[in-house]
C-alpha beads as a LAMMPS data file, in Angstrom:
LAMMPS data file: protein, C-alpha beads

214 atoms
213 bonds

1 atom types
1 bond types

-500.0 500.0 xlo xhi
-500.0 500.0 ylo yhi
-500.0 500.0 zlo zhi

Masses

1 110.0

Atoms # bond

1 1 1 -253.137 -20.245 173.049
2 1 1 -256.263 -20.365 171.072
3 1 1 -256.998 -23.410 169.080
4 1 1 -256.477 -23.038 165.298
5 1 1 -259.500 -24.976 164.369
6 1 1 -261.596 -23.655 161.492
7 1 1 -264.866 -22.645 163.266
8 1 1 -268.224 -24.274 161.948
9 1 1 -271.182 -21.985 162.268
10 1 1 -274.350 -23.303 164.004
11 1 1 -277.433 -24.286 161.921
12 1 1 -280.485 -22.159 162.765
13 1 1 -283.358 -24.057 164.132
14 1 1 -285.378 -22.703 161.247
15 1 1 -283.125 -23.826 158.700
16 1 1 -283.699 -26.602 156.067
17 1 1 -281.161 -28.725 157.949
18 1 1 -282.939 -28.469 161.134
19 1 1 -283.863 -31.549 162.934
20 1 1 -287.122 -32.975 161.449
21 1 1 -286.431 -31.796 157.770
22 1 1 -284.900 -34.926 156.547
23 1 1 -282.289 -37.461 157.511
24 1 1 -278.909 -36.303 156.365
25 1 1 -275.987 -39.018 156.162
26 1 1 -274.019 -37.118 158.992
27 1 1 -274.905 -34.671 161.851
28 1 1 -274.282 -33.760 165.465
29 1 1 -277.193 -33.445 167.719
30 1 1 -276.907 -31.825 171.251
31 1 1 -279.430 -32.825 173.982
32 1 1 -279.956 -30.929 177.048
33 1 1 -281.272 -33.342 180.075
34 1 1 -282.519 -31.777 183.290
35 1 1 -279.706 -32.744 186.049
36 1 1 -280.939 -35.810 187.823
37 1 1 -283.526 -36.824 185.235
38 1 1 -284.691 -40.236 186.336
39 1 1 -282.775 -39.904 189.690
40 1 1 -284.397 -38.215 192.691
41 1 1 -281.251 -38.049 194.919
42 1 1 -279.089 -36.277 192.085
43 1 1 -281.946 -33.839 191.215
44 1 1 -282.249 -32.940 195.001
45 1 1 -278.725 -32.287 195.384
46 1 1 -278.647 -30.316 192.181
47 1 1 -281.470 -28.263 193.584
48 1 1 -279.606 -27.553 196.779
49 1 1 -276.275 -26.717 194.917
50 1 1 -278.137 -24.266 192.864
51 1 1 -279.909 -22.702 195.607
52 1 1 -276.585 -21.933 197.447
53 1 1 -274.892 -20.897 194.290
54 1 1 -277.724 -18.487 193.326
55 1 1 -277.772 -17.166 196.850
56 1 1 -274.057 -16.385 196.830
57 1 1 -274.600 -14.847 193.339
58 1 1 -277.463 -12.804 194.678
59 1 1 -279.712 -14.023 191.674
60 1 1 -282.648 -16.217 191.169
61 1 1 -282.180 -19.991 191.102
62 1 1 -282.123 -21.891 187.568
63 1 1 -282.792 -25.114 186.222
64 1 1 -279.725 -27.182 185.871
65 1 1 -278.771 -29.123 182.794
66 1 1 -276.590 -32.123 181.690
67 1 1 -275.565 -32.357 178.088
68 1 1 -274.850 -35.364 175.543
69 1 1 -274.403 -35.806 172.045
70 1 1 -275.567 -38.146 169.219
71 1 1 -273.495 -38.160 166.242
72 1 1 -274.442 -39.805 162.857
73 1 1 -271.763 -40.762 160.204
74 1 1 -272.228 -43.103 157.154
75 1 1 -274.354 -45.999 158.480
76 1 1 -273.576 -45.574 162.118
77 1 1 -274.943 -43.428 165.097
78 1 1 -272.856 -42.750 168.262
79 1 1 -274.142 -41.601 171.570
80 1 1 -271.247 -39.474 173.365
81 1 1 -271.785 -38.658 177.113
82 1 1 -269.892 -38.856 180.478
83 1 1 -271.623 -40.633 183.183
84 1 1 -270.984 -43.052 186.144
85 1 1 -268.981 -46.170 185.726
86 1 1 -271.788 -48.823 184.835
87 1 1 -271.718 -52.308 186.022
88 1 1 -269.718 -54.640 183.800
89 1 1 -271.862 -56.341 181.088
90 1 1 -271.362 -58.139 177.669
91 1 1 -272.679 -54.815 176.081
92 1 1 -269.666 -52.648 174.695
93 1 1 -270.404 -49.082 175.851
94 1 1 -267.528 -47.791 173.841
95 1 1 -265.804 -46.502 177.055
96 1 1 -262.704 -44.322 175.882
97 1 1 -261.586 -42.743 179.144
98 1 1 -262.178 -43.032 182.910
99 1 1 -261.726 -40.238 185.577
100 1 1 -262.057 -39.732 189.407
101 1 1 -265.140 -38.173 191.232
102 1 1 -264.541 -35.731 194.131
103 1 1 -260.866 -36.520 194.848
104 1 1 -258.125 -38.534 193.035
105 1 1 -257.728 -41.090 195.616
106 1 1 -261.287 -41.952 195.548
107 1 1 -261.071 -42.893 191.936
108 1 1 -259.510 -46.410 193.260
109 1 1 -263.275 -47.295 193.822
110 1 1 -265.648 -47.770 191.008
111 1 1 -268.306 -45.713 192.656
112 1 1 -265.919 -42.787 192.831
113 1 1 -265.255 -42.882 188.765
114 1 1 -266.854 -41.569 185.729
115 1 1 -266.355 -42.953 182.244
116 1 1 -266.478 -41.075 178.795
117 1 1 -268.277 -43.216 176.113
118 1 1 -268.728 -43.219 172.412
119 1 1 -271.470 -45.796 172.231
120 1 1 -272.068 -47.132 168.705
121 1 1 -275.812 -47.543 168.447
122 1 1 -275.914 -46.744 172.078
123 1 1 -278.491 -44.773 174.139
124 1 1 -278.695 -41.670 176.322
125 1 1 -280.358 -42.630 179.620
126 1 1 -283.634 -40.483 180.072
127 1 1 -283.643 -39.009 176.750
128 1 1 -287.310 -38.675 176.930
129 1 1 -286.860 -35.878 179.415
130 1 1 -284.525 -33.672 177.166
131 1 1 -285.591 -30.227 176.935
132 1 1 -285.514 -28.163 173.845
133 1 1 -283.610 -31.070 172.136
134 1 1 -282.202 -32.333 169.932
135 1 1 -280.646 -29.274 168.617
136 1 1 -278.599 -29.797 165.376
137 1 1 -275.263 -28.153 165.494
138 1 1 -273.751 -29.233 162.091
139 1 1 -274.458 -31.787 159.039
140 1 1 -270.836 -31.430 157.872
141 1 1 -269.676 -35.209 157.661
142 1 1 -265.803 -33.895 158.341
143 1 1 -266.485 -32.256 161.448
144 1 1 -268.721 -34.892 162.734
145 1 1 -265.786 -37.479 162.117
146 1 1 -263.258 -34.979 163.473
147 1 1 -265.441 -34.732 166.686
148 1 1 -265.363 -38.806 167.224
149 1 1 -261.586 -38.575 166.641
150 1 1 -261.352 -35.843 169.450
151 1 1 -263.286 -37.755 172.184
152 1 1 -260.477 -40.005 173.443
153 1 1 -258.154 -37.067 173.982
154 1 1 -260.621 -35.393 176.305
155 1 1 -259.020 -34.385 179.636
156 1 1 -259.858 -36.440 182.642
157 1 1 -259.387 -34.328 185.705
158 1 1 -261.323 -34.720 188.882
159 1 1 -265.067 -34.312 188.451
160 1 1 -266.566 -31.542 190.690
161 1 1 -263.009 -29.793 190.921
162 1 1 -261.203 -27.256 188.972
163 1 1 -257.953 -28.837 188.756
164 1 1 -257.402 -27.417 185.080
165 1 1 -257.712 -23.639 186.499
166 1 1 -260.583 -23.193 184.020
167 1 1 -262.707 -21.048 186.312
168 1 1 -265.297 -23.545 187.198
169 1 1 -265.645 -27.378 188.053
170 1 1 -265.105 -30.172 185.529
171 1 1 -268.030 -32.095 184.761
172 1 1 -269.996 -33.799 181.970
173 1 1 -270.788 -30.383 180.303
174 1 1 -267.012 -29.736 180.269
175 1 1 -266.471 -32.832 178.238
176 1 1 -269.108 -32.241 175.775
177 1 1 -268.048 -28.480 175.342
178 1 1 -264.529 -29.588 175.041
179 1 1 -265.128 -32.120 172.387
180 1 1 -267.242 -29.617 170.421
181 1 1 -264.767 -26.888 170.478
182 1 1 -261.920 -29.228 169.305
183 1 1 -264.078 -30.330 166.488
184 1 1 -264.547 -26.923 165.364
185 1 1 -267.956 -26.148 166.410
186 1 1 -268.482 -22.752 168.090
187 1 1 -269.155 -24.196 171.774
188 1 1 -268.976 -20.915 173.268
189 1 1 -272.036 -19.957 171.256
190 1 1 -274.022 -22.781 172.256
191 1 1 -276.209 -22.243 175.698
192 1 1 -278.758 -24.560 177.675
193 1 1 -282.484 -24.121 177.421
194 1 1 -284.002 -20.563 178.365
195 1 1 -283.596 -19.820 182.056
196 1 1 -281.331 -22.854 182.508
197 1 1 -277.700 -22.977 183.429
198 1 1 -274.852 -25.711 182.367
199 1 1 -272.182 -25.606 185.094
200 1 1 -268.929 -26.776 183.754
201 1 1 -269.424 -25.652 179.914
202 1 1 -267.075 -22.680 180.305
203 1 1 -264.519 -24.915 181.603
204 1 1 -264.581 -27.125 178.564
205 1 1 -264.380 -24.292 176.098
206 1 1 -261.495 -22.758 178.085
207 1 1 -259.475 -26.268 178.352
208 1 1 -260.053 -26.712 174.628
209 1 1 -258.563 -23.450 173.491
210 1 1 -255.644 -24.015 175.636
211 1 1 -254.881 -27.441 173.832
212 1 1 -252.423 -27.556 171.216
213 1 1 -253.991 -27.789 167.633
214 1 1 -253.715 -31.240 166.116

Bonds

1 1 1 2
2 1 2 3
3 1 3 4
4 1 4 5
5 1 5 6
6 1 6 7
7 1 7 8
8 1 8 9
9 1 9 10
10 1 10 11
11 1 11 12
12 1 12 13
13 1 13 14
14 1 14 15
15 1 15 16
16 1 16 17
17 1 17 18
18 1 18 19
19 1 19 20
20 1 20 21
21 1 21 22
22 1 22 23
23 1 23 24
24 1 24 25
25 1 25 26
26 1 26 27
27 1 27 28
28 1 28 29
29 1 29 30
30 1 30 31
31 1 31 32
32 1 32 33
33 1 33 34
34 1 34 35
35 1 35 36
36 1 36 37
37 1 37 38
38 1 38 39
39 1 39 40
40 1 40 41
41 1 41 42
42 1 42 43
43 1 43 44
44 1 44 45
45 1 45 46
46 1 46 47
47 1 47 48
48 1 48 49
49 1 49 50
50 1 50 51
51 1 51 52
52 1 52 53
53 1 53 54
54 1 54 55
55 1 55 56
56 1 56 57
57 1 57 58
58 1 58 59
59 1 59 60
60 1 60 61
61 1 61 62
62 1 62 63
63 1 63 64
64 1 64 65
65 1 65 66
66 1 66 67
67 1 67 68
68 1 68 69
69 1 69 70
70 1 70 71
71 1 71 72
72 1 72 73
73 1 73 74
74 1 74 75
75 1 75 76
76 1 76 77
77 1 77 78
78 1 78 79
79 1 79 80
80 1 80 81
81 1 81 82
82 1 82 83
83 1 83 84
84 1 84 85
85 1 85 86
86 1 86 87
87 1 87 88
88 1 88 89
89 1 89 90
90 1 90 91
91 1 91 92
92 1 92 93
93 1 93 94
94 1 94 95
95 1 95 96
96 1 96 97
97 1 97 98
98 1 98 99
99 1 99 100
100 1 100 101
101 1 101 102
102 1 102 103
103 1 103 104
104 1 104 105
105 1 105 106
106 1 106 107
107 1 107 108
108 1 108 109
109 1 109 110
110 1 110 111
111 1 111 112
112 1 112 113
113 1 113 114
114 1 114 115
115 1 115 116
116 1 116 117
117 1 117 118
118 1 118 119
119 1 119 120
120 1 120 121
121 1 121 122
122 1 122 123
123 1 123 124
124 1 124 125
125 1 125 126
126 1 126 127
127 1 127 128
128 1 128 129
129 1 129 130
130 1 130 131
131 1 131 132
132 1 132 133
133 1 133 134
134 1 134 135
135 1 135 136
136 1 136 137
137 1 137 138
138 1 138 139
139 1 139 140
140 1 140 141
141 1 141 142
142 1 142 143
143 1 143 144
144 1 144 145
145 1 145 146
146 1 146 147
147 1 147 148
148 1 148 149
149 1 149 150
150 1 150 151
151 1 151 152
152 1 152 153
153 1 153 154
154 1 154 155
155 1 155 156
156 1 156 157
157 1 157 158
158 1 158 159
159 1 159 160
160 1 160 161
161 1 161 162
162 1 162 163
163 1 163 164
164 1 164 165
165 1 165 166
166 1 166 167
167 1 167 168
168 1 168 169
169 1 169 170
170 1 170 171
171 1 171 172
172 1 172 173
173 1 173 174
174 1 174 175
175 1 175 176
176 1 176 177
177 1 177 178
178 1 178 179
179 1 179 180
180 1 180 181
181 1 181 182
182 1 182 183
183 1 183 184
184 1 184 185
185 1 185 186
186 1 186 187
187 1 187 188
188 1 188 189
189 1 189 190
190 1 190 191
191 1 191 192
192 1 192 193
193 1 193 194
194 1 194 195
195 1 195 196
196 1 196 197
197 1 197 198
198 1 198 199
199 1 199 200
200 1 200 201
201 1 201 202
202 1 202 203
203 1 203 204
204 1 204 205
205 1 205 206
206 1 206 207
207 1 207 208
208 1 208 209
209 1 209 210
210 1 210 211
211 1 211 212
212 1 212 213
213 1 213 214
């Protein structure tokens, strides 16, 4: 069943509300980071994966991207991202959900778990390598708050598998697409930088449309 959320139009990059044209009190900014930014092994594995996927689809390989959000409301800024479980520290990263990587049984070990964060005044690792970013999706305070409320309800299926039957594997892009769609932003109209791919994005949109409206 399709979600009954009112859809919010994206703000064109040339509009007066685009990034760099002032500092509105509320906004949702999307960042596209090259897969494996700051980590050579992840980047290499991503290239191997995309080479195989491109060969099977009989197309040229593309750049792969991982997405994250920065949300501003009132006097607070939040970094929203799915990533590996980080070592314990005194720093509150705002973890709201945890899921397994590769296989459900493997999630018993921290190295095979991912975490979803709403990190107040937090940071996105390797944000300096982001491409075509940030992209402002909305400056509507109600939408920004609705998005923050939606994050703790995001599904946590096995990373790298299609447990939800959404047509592609679940990953960090699925999480971001899901929360955007549940907040009322037209996530299906959002895409990675030209020439790139965001595996898992469609899975997040599909899962969000299936979830009952709240």
